[in-house]
N, C-alpha and C positions, 0 to 999 in steps of 0.2 A: 799518650792519652790526654795529658793536660793541654797539650797544644791543640788537639782536635776539639776538646771541649771549649777551649778559649775562642776558637774561630768559627764555631758552628752558629747558624742563624737563630736557632731556638734557644730559649733560656734554660739554664740548668742550675739547680741548687742541690747542696747536700745539707741535711739537717741532722744534728746529733740526737741522742736519746732525751735530751732536755728541750727539744724543739727549738734549738738555736741554730742559726745558719752558720755553717763552718766553711762553705765554699760557694761562690757564685761566679759564673762566667760573665763577660761583659754584657751579653744580651739580657741576662737576668738582672744585672745591676741597673741597666737602663729601664727595665720594666718595673722593678720593685724599689728603685732608688727614691729618695725623698723628693728630688726635683726632676727625676726622669732623665737626667743627662749625665751626672757624674758617676764614675765607677768606684768600687770599693766602699760603698756606703751601706750595703746591706749585710755584709759579713759581720758576725757577732751579734746581730739583732735577732730577737725572737721571731719566729715565722708569723706569729699572730700579728705583730706590728707591720710586717712587710705586706700582708694581704689586706690591710685596712682599706686600701683604695679600691677594692672590688665590691660590687653590690651583693655578691653571693658569699660574703666572708664567713658567715656562720655555717653555711652548708659545706664550704671548703674545709673548715676546721674539723667538722664532723666526719667528713670523708677521710681525712688524714688519720684521725684516731681509729676509725674502723679498719683502715689498712694496717695500722700498727698492731692492733689487737689480733686481727685475723692472719697477718703476715701474707695477705693477698693484695695484689695491685688494684688500684682504683683510678677513677678519673671524673672530671666534671668540667663543664663549660662555664666560664665566668666572664663578666662584663666589667670593664674598668669605668669607674664613676666619672672620671674627668672628661673622657671623650667618647664614651659609649662603645669602645672597641671590644671585640670578643676574642677570647683566648681559650684554648683547651689545655687543661692542667692534668698531667698523668703522674700518679703517686705510686712509687714502688718501694717496698721495704728492702733495706740493705743491712748488713751487720752494723749494729750500734747506731742505727738511725734510719733515715728515709732519703730517697732521691726524688727530686721534683723536676719534671720536664714541662716546659711551657712553649706552645706553638701558636702562631697567629692563624686563626680560622675565621677571620671576619667575613671574607667573601662567601665562604661556605655557609657560615651561620646566617648571613643575609638571605641566601637562597633557601635555607630551611624555613626562615621566618616567612619568606614570600610564599613558599609552598603551604605553610600552615595557614597563612591568611587566605590563600586560594581555596584550600579545603573548607575553611570557615565560611568564606563567601559562597561557596557552592551549597553548603548546608543552609545558609540564610536564603539563598536564591530558591532552593527547593521548598523551603518552608513558606516563602512568600507565594510561590506558585500554588502550593497546597492550600493555603488559607484563602487565596482568591478563588480557586476552583471550588472549594466548599461553599463560599459565599455565593458564587455565581450559580451553583447547582440549584440553589433555592430561589433564584431570581425569576419571577414569573412575568414581570412587566418590564418595560424599558426603564422606567424610573427605578425599579429594583436594581437593575444592572448599573445604572448611574451611581446609586447610593453605595453599592458594593465596591465599585472601583474607587470612589472617594474615600471609603473607609479602609480599604486594603492596599491601595497602590500609592496614594499621595503621601501619607505619613512616613513610610520607610525611606522614601527618596527625598524627604524634606520639601516636597511640593505643596502648593496651597491653592492651585487653580486647575479646573477640569472643564473641558467642553467636549461633547460628543455629538457628531453630526452623521446623519445617514442619507444615502442617496435615494431620491425619489425618481425612480426610473420613468414613471408616467408623466413627469414634468421636466423632460429634457435634461435628465441627470442633475437636477437641482439638489443642493445639499440642504437638508432640513435639520436644524439644531434641535436635539431632543433632550439635552441636559447641559446645564451650566452651574458650576459650583465654585465658590471662592472668588467671585468677581464683584465689582461695584454694580449697583442697580442700573446705572447709566450704561455701562458696557453690556449688561444682560439685555436691556431693552434694545440696544443697537444691533446685536447679533441676531436677536429674534425677529426684528422688523426688516432687516436688510438681508438679501441673499449673499452667499459667499462669493466674493469677487472671482472672476474667471482667472485672474492672475493673483495668486495668493499661496501661502504655504499649504493650505488644505487642498487646493486645486492641484498643486504639484504632486502632493502625496497620492491623491486619488489617481492622477494620470500615470505616475511612474510606479506605484505600488511599493515604494521604498520610504523609510522614515527620513525625517528632516529634523536636524537639531540646530537651533539658533540660540547662541550663548549670550548675546547682549542686545540691548535696544538699538544701538547703532547698527549692528549687523542686520537686524530685522528691517529697519528703515532703509538701509542701503540696498537690500534685496527687493523690497516692496515699498517704494517711497509713497505711493498713493494710499497706503494703509497706515500712515503715521497717526492720524487722528484716532483710529481704533486701537493702535498700540499704546498711545498715551492714556486713553480711557481705561485700558485694562489694568494699569498699575503694575504690570509684570515686567520682569527684566530678562528672563530666559524661558525658552520653550522647547518641548519635545513634541513634534507632530508625527503621529503614528498611523499607518494604514490599518484599517479593519478589514481583514480578508477572511471570509468563511466559505467553505466548500470551493476553494480555488478562485473566488471572485471577490472584488472589492465591494463592500457594502457601505462604506463610510470612512470617517477619520476621527481620531481622538487626539486632543491637545492637552498635554500636562505642562503646567507652567509654574514658575518660581518668582517670588517677590525680590529675590536677590540674584546677582550674576551667578550662574551655575554651569560648571563644565562637567558633564557626565563622562565617566571613563568607559572603556570598551565593554567591561563586564556589565555595567549598569545599562548601557545602550542595548546590549544583547538581551538582558533580562526584560527590559521594557518591550522589546519587539516580541518576545515570547508571550508576555502577558497580554499584548494586544491581540494575539491569536485567540486566547481564552475569552477576552472581552468580546471579540467579534462573534465567536460561536454563541456566547450567551445572548448577545444582542439579537442575533438571527433567530434564536429560539423565541425570544420575547416578542419579536415582530410578527411571528407567525399568527398571533392572536388577532392581528389587524390586517393580515395579508388579504389582498383582493383576488379576484378570479384569475387574473393573469399570473399572479405569483403562485397560486395553487397549481395552475397548469404547468408552469415552469418546473415546479417540484416534481410533478408526474413525469415530465419529459426527461428530467435528470435521472430517473430511475430506469428508464428504458435504454436499450442499447443505442449508443451514439452511431455506430457503424456496424453493419453486419459483416462477418468475416468472409473473405474471398477464399473459397476452398476449391480444390481441384475436382471434387466429386459432387459439388452442389453450389449453385448460386441462388440468391434470394433477394427479394425486395419487400419492403414493409411500409405500412402506414399506420399512424395513430391519430385518431380524430377525437378531440375532447367533446364533451356534451355542450349543449347550448349555454349561453351566458347566465341563465337563471339557475343552472345546476352547479354543484360543487365538483371537485376533482373526483375521478373514479379510480378503479383498480385494474384496468385491463393491461396485459403485458404480453410480450412475445420474446423469443430468443432463438438463436441458431448456435448450436454448441458442437464443435468438432470433437469427435471421440477417436478411439484407437482404430488403426487399420483402415483409414479412410472413411469410417462410418460417421454419420452426422445425426445429431438429435435436433428435432424441431419441437418447440413447445409454445403453446399459446394458452392463456388463462384469463380468468375474469373473477375478481373479488366482488361479491355481491354487495351492493350499496354504494354510497358516494360519501366522500369526505376525506380529510387528511388521514384518519385512522385507516380507512380502506387503502389509501395510497401507500401508507407505511406498511400495511400487511402485504400488499403487492410486492414491495421491495424485499420483504423478508422471504416471501415465497420464491421470488426469482433467485435470490441468493441461495436458498435451500436447494432449488432445482439444479443450479450450477454445481453445487457441492455434491449432490447425489449423483449427477451425471458423471462427475470425475471418478466416482466409484464403479462406473460401468454397470449400473444396475439395469435389469430388464425393465421395460415400461411399466408392467404391472407392479413389480416390487417398488419402483420409484414412487408410484402413486400411493402405495400403502404407507410409506414413510411420510409422504406429504400429507396424507389424510390425518395421521397422528399429530403432525405439527399443527394443522388447522384446528383440530379438536382441542388441543392444549391452549390455543390462543383465546378461546372463549366460546360460550354456547351460542352467541349471536353472530358468529362469523362463519361465512360459507364461501366457497370458491369452486369454480369449474376449471378443469384443466384437460388439455389434450396433449399427449406426449407421443412423439413419433421418432423411431430410430430407422434410418435408411442405411442399408448395407450395400455398398457398390460391388461387392464380389458376386452377388447373385441378383442384383437389381430388385431388391425386395424391401418393403417397409413393414415394421411391426408397430402397431398402434394400440394405445390404451387410452380410455377416456373416463373422466369422472364428471358426468353430467354436462359435458360440453357438446355443442353442435357438431355434427359429423363433417369431416373435411371433404373437399371436392377433388377428385382425381380426373385429370384431363389426359386422355391417351394421345399417342402421337398423331392420330388422325384428326384430333380436335374435338373428340366427343367427350363431354363432361358428365360425370356421374358422382353421386354421393357415395362415400364408403360407409356402408351400414355397420354400425357398432352396437354392442349391447348397451341398453339404456341404464348405465350406472348412475348412482346418486352423486350429488356434489361432494367435494371434500369437506370434511367436518361432520357429515352425517352418513357417509358411505359405509357400507359393511363389506370389507374385503372378503374374498379375493376379487380383483378387477379382471374383467375379461380382456383378452388381447386378440388381435387379428393380424394375420400376415397377408399382404397383398403384393402382387407383382407390379413393379413400376418400370416399364420399358423405357429406354432412352428416348428423349423427346417428350416425355410426359411432364405434366405440371401437378403440383400439390398446392391446394389453396386452403389455408387455415384462417379462421375468422372468429370473432366473438359475436354474441347475439345482438349487440348494439348495431352491427352493420346490416343485419337482415331484418330485425324487428324494430318497429317504431310505434308511436302512439296510435297511428292510423293504419298500420300494416302488421298483420299477425306474422308469426315466425314462419309458417308454412308458405305464405305468399312471398315473403322475403327470400326464402331459400330458392323458390322457383325463379324469382327475378335475378338472383345471383347466378344461377345456372344459365339462364337465357343470356345474361350480359356477357358471361364468359364465352358462350358459343359465338355471339356476335363479335366480340373483341378479337377472338382468334381467327375468325373468318376474314375480318377486316385487315388484320396484320399479316395475312398471307403466311400461314404456318409452314408452308413447304419451302420457304426461303432459307438459305444457309446463312449462318452468322458471318458478320463482316470479318472478324478476326478470331484466332484461337489464342488461348492464354499461353500455351506452350508450343514451341516450335523445335522439332528435333534437329533442324539444321543449325540452330544456334545454341541449344542447350543439350550437349552430347549426353545421351543416355536417359533423357527425360522424355517420357511418352507424351504424345499429343492427346491427352485424355479429353480435352474440350474440342472434339471434332464437330463437324456440321450436324446440327440437330434441327428438327422442324421449328422450334421456337427459340430464336436467338436470345442471349442473355440481355441484350439492350432493350428488349421489349418488355421485360418484367416490370419496369417502372411504369411504362405506358399502360400495361394491363391493370396495375394497381390504381392508376389515375382513372381509368374507365370505370372500374368497379365502384370506387368511392363516389364518382360523379353521378353514376346511375342510381346507386342505392341511398346516397345521402346528398341529394341535390342542394339542400339548405342546412348545412351543419349547425348553424346558429339556432335552428328550430328543433334540434334533436333533444331527446330526453335522456340519452345514455351515451357514454363514450364507446368508441369502437376501435378494434385493432384488426389488421389484415396482414397476412404473411403469405407471399406467393414464392414457391421454390421450384427450381428445376434440378432434379438429381441427374447424375451421370455415372454410369457403371464403369468398372474396369474392363478393358479389353482382355480377351483370353490370352493374348500375347504378353500382357503385363502381370500375369499371375502364374504361379507354379506351385504345385503341392504334391506331397508324397506321403505314403504310410511307411513308418519305420518299424523294424523289429523291436521287440521288448527285451533286448539284451544289450550288454556293453558294446557290441559291435555297431549299435545304432549311431553313435557319435561319429565314428569313422565314415560310415556311409553318408551321413548328413554332410560332412565336409566335402566329400566327393561331389555330391549333388549341388552344393553351393558353388563350388568352383566351376562346374559346367554351366550353371544357369547365369552366374554373374559374368562369365566370359561371353556367353551368348548376348547378354544385355550390354556388353561393353562397359561394365562397371568394375574393372579390375582394381581400381583405386580402393574399393571397399572390400576387396577379397579377404585380406588378412583379418581385419576387424570382424567381418561377418562370420568367418570360420570360427573364430574364438567365441563369439557370442552364441552361435548356434550350437557349438560343441558343449558349452556350459549348460544351455537350456535343455538340450537333449539328454545330457548326462543326469541332470536333476530329475527329468521326467522318468528316466529309467530307474533311478535310485529311489525316488520318493513317491512317484506317481504310479499309475497303472494304465494298462492299455485300453484302447489302441492309442499309439503315439503317432501324431501327424505333424508334418513340417510344411509351412507355406511361406512363400515369398510374394510380396506385392510391390509393384513399381509404380510410383506416382510422382508427386513432388518430393517424396522421400522414399527410402527403401525400408519396407516393413518386413520383419521376420516374426513368424508366429510358430510356437510349439504348443500343441494341444495334447492333453492326456485325460484319462477318465477320472482323475482324482480331484477333489475339491480342496486339497491342502493349500494354504496360502503361502506363497514364497515370500521371504523377507530377507533383507540384508542383515547379517550379523557380524559383529566384530570378532575376528579370529585372533587367538593368542599367537605369540611368536612360535610356540611349539606345536600348534595345530597343523596337521597335514592337509586339512581342507577347510571349507567355510568361507573361501574368498571368491567363489564363482560369481555371485551377484554383485560383489564389489567390482569385479572386472567388467561385468555387463554395464554397470552404472557408468564406469569410466569410458567405455567405448561407444555407448549409444547416446544419441541426443536425448531420448527419454525412453522409459520402459514402464510396463505395468502388467496387470493381470485382470482378466474378466472371466465371468463364469456363465456357463450355459447349462442346459438340461443334461448334457452328456459329460460334463467335466469342466475343466478350466483351460484358458488360453493365456499363455505368457507371451507378450509381444514386445518388440523393440522397434524404435525408429532411428534411422541414420540419415543425416542430410546428404543429398546427392552432390557430388562434385560438379561444378559448372565449368565447362571447357568450351571455349569459342572455337568453332571449326571454320577455317578459312574457306571462302567460296560458298 
């Protein structure tokens, strides 16, 4: 035992009942010895004297006495005063004394200190972001933003200079300095009088969208020698140039500078970049007070769909035309929303009035419609919820809205309107007519229920939705505008030769095995929808700059499912239904050559049918739809909402919808007058067929 203690790397001491050292191995002698090198120097000394070289001496002695009294082991981390080295001391009572083990933990301790510093820095970083956010939230003007940044950003980083510049898009992207703090007057006059050079740190930050950190005057001049006079005039020695990006676009740049050479570490650079995002958002809000007509129009366009979705059962084209230059931004909007089972929702609306408030309301309504559409609400129910929302926004806010749901399984549309102009339905022969709807009041003052109407929309038809700004002008009443709209449609379709077949189909069964050619030849090719939009806007708004209202136009061509792409069955209301459903699934998917989906589809349908039998009520119906995906629907007469629950390990059931979630690309439920439909979608396998 003595030999083992003698050769071990850790220090070991034995202390008697009088706290005097009676044994020390060589490692302990080197650690506790008077000169740190000789051995045999600590035996016989009191433990109190041996630990005088540690900064935690008093705490160590206290731990030793506690261990002696409780007869329980203890420990403490201590640091040697001479070199700052860390050690872990473990104390254990033994008969007639104490044993003391000493191990070197300097590297581990360093890691702990680093972790502690990292946590502390994270807290400080969060506090800085919070303080800046609070200050910027109350900043109404650009100068308020500049002052908040100077107060909340510069001191914590030890910075003393700030410049903020914004892009003037109307002046060839020239940067205009809107705030200068902490610089000599000569420098301030220089930057305010002269444009930012095309080759400069600010220009590079604006171009690349990434921050630039310059740590010395020499580095700055080496990068941009032509800016040496401006650098010397500033009196600064280090800089952080930060991009200001709001809503995904660059609106300017911010420069934070130091009067001394300063190297920012990675954490500080990351924090500054995060703060620049807050500054950009606040600056953007402040600039809205002075935004011109182009800026307001850009805001409106940002709230509208950038691209309409390309769907197998409907294609569409749209136009938005802002009002004339004398008017403010308006609240017209449109959208095309894919629903379950190939169904598509078309929506168009108009917030009454003009201004940024109306544009913001439009954005809220569009978001609300998209959210409500995801719930698969019927058109009249959706308008009820939308009416409540508008009513809650204020007594002086009103909006019109037309909501249309197209079902490709029976080529029908269900429409509901809240004070909106009626849509135009163009049949395959080219005859246009207005769809007569009940004259409901606008959202905000309407009194539900909203009336709905179902119309048949044969393949080759067009649906034209529009806002009143397209038909009605200061010199043309609404009735005349609607007549002109219908006449223009008749002329456009006659000119475009509606009997011509489209140039290409979106799907080709010779290259995508199992995918039906749903986009077959129709009287009005998809490529003509844009030209029809252009003809309508040119005829009804020949001089957009002279109009007094903004306008929106949405032209859609629905396409129904072919009978060969649908299969449906009625199932018995007993446990045998799931087995029959699996047999039907195998036969239909084999017919469609979709054997790759057979196993997953059988499991999905089995679970859905079992749930319908167990929790629903009849009749139970099963339907398969083949389009760009495989849709499985199980309908029953119950309105009980299915939901995924977490089953315990001992539960015999409760995992069905978890299985459906794992196997299907997506799934959900919608409700009708006769019950509910639980549907799933699976992506079709794409197989290239030779020849």
